[in-house]
C-alpha positions in Angstrom: -45.0 24.7 -135.4 -42.8 28.1 -135.5 -43.8 30.8 -134.7 -42.4 33.7 -136.8 -42.6 37.5 -135.7 -41.4 40.3 -137.9 -40.9 44.1 -136.4 -41.2 46.5 -139.4 -38.9 49.1 -138.7 -38.5 51.1 -142.2 -35.5 52.9 -141.3 -31.9 53.9 -142.3 -29.4 51.2 -140.8 -25.9 51.3 -139.8 -23.8 48.9 -142.1 -23.5 46.3 -139.9 -26.7 45.5 -138.3 -27.7 43.0 -140.7 -24.7 40.8 -139.6 -25.5 41.4 -136.0 -28.9 39.9 -136.9 -27.3 37.3 -138.4 -25.0 36.3 -136.0 -28.3 36.0 -133.3 -29.0 33.3 -136.1 -32.2 35.8 -137.1 -33.9 37.2 -140.1 -34.1 39.8 -141.9 -34.7 41.7 -145.0 -32.9 45.1 -146.1 -32.8 47.0 -148.8 -30.4 49.2 -150.4 -31.4 53.2 -150.6 -29.7 54.1 -154.1 -31.5 57.3 -154.2 -29.7 59.9 -152.7 -31.8 62.5 -151.8 -33.9 59.5 -150.6 -30.2 58.6 -148.5 -30.1 62.1 -147.6 -34.0 62.1 -145.9 -33.0 59.6 -144.0 -30.0 60.8 -142.5 -32.3 63.9 -141.1 -34.6 60.9 -139.8 -31.8 59.4 -138.0 -30.3 62.9 -136.7 -34.1 63.1 -134.5 -34.1 59.4 -133.6 -30.3 59.4 -132.6 -31.2 62.9 -130.1 -34.0 61.7 -128.4 -32.0 58.8 -127.7 -29.3 61.3 -126.1 -31.8 62.9 -124.4 -32.9 59.9 -122.5 -29.8 58.7 -121.2 -29.3 57.7 -117.7 -25.2 57.3 -117.3 -22.0 58.4 -118.8 -21.9 55.4 -120.7 -25.3 55.3 -122.3 -24.3 59.3 -123.0 -21.1 58.6 -124.4 -22.4 55.2 -126.8 -25.9 57.8 -128.4 -23.4 60.6 -128.8 -21.2 58.3 -130.9 -24.8 57.2 -132.9 -25.5 60.6 -133.5 -21.6 62.0 -134.5 -21.6 59.0 -137.1 -24.9 60.4 -138.5 -23.7 64.1 -138.5 -20.4 62.6 -139.9 -22.1 61.3 -143.1 -24.0 64.3 -143.9 -21.2 66.0 -143.7 -19.3 63.9 -145.7 -22.6 63.8 -148.2 -22.5 67.3 -148.8 -18.9 67.9 -149.5 -18.4 70.1 -145.8 -15.0 70.2 -144.9 -14.0 70.0 -141.3 -12.1 73.9 -141.8 -16.0 74.6 -142.9 -17.7 73.2 -140.0 -15.1 74.7 -137.3 -15.2 78.0 -139.4 -19.2 78.2 -138.8 -18.9 76.9 -135.3 -16.8 79.9 -134.3 -18.8 82.0 -135.7 -21.9 81.1 -133.9 -20.1 80.7 -130.7 -19.0 84.0 -131.2 -22.3 85.3 -132.3 -24.6 83.3 -129.4 -22.2 82.0 -126.5 -22.3 79.2 -124.7 -24.0 78.1 -121.9 -21.7 79.3 -119.2 -24.4 81.5 -117.3 -27.0 78.1 -118.0 -29.5 80.8 -118.8 -33.7 80.2 -119.4 -35.8 82.5 -121.0 -39.2 82.8 -119.8 -40.4 85.4 -121.9 -39.0 87.8 -124.5 -40.6 90.8 -126.5 -38.3 90.2 -129.5 -40.5 89.6 -132.0 -38.2 88.2 -134.3 -36.1 86.2 -132.3 -35.6 82.4 -133.8 -36.1 79.1 -131.7 -36.4 75.6 -132.7 -39.0 75.2 -130.1 -42.3 76.5 -130.4 -43.2 79.0 -128.6 -46.0 78.4 -125.9 -49.0 81.1 -124.9 -50.7 84.3 -127.3 -48.0 87.0 -127.8 -49.7 89.8 -126.2 
């Protein structure tokens, strides 16, 4: 008697993943997303997944692999939104001028600027 184990992922996968699974003589079920809104939502979920993987790398090789995975997702979204390379570079340049880089390695401890926008959840209670 053979025991079949299924792992349910329910996530967007790259085009060659089913072939990779089948090459291992394993089975899988794949559903094609036909709704562009759903596809975009799944791409945005994928950004978080890939960025989390990237942040947990421990070697240069792993970093490059995970960086590549994240870039494929971002490039797919850029293509879906019909954004040109020139648009990306223009916004990036403006962003760098406005915010700068990480040259000085500044770490913000606190600020009285309650209008400062951060992607982080502030810790503590504003005084």
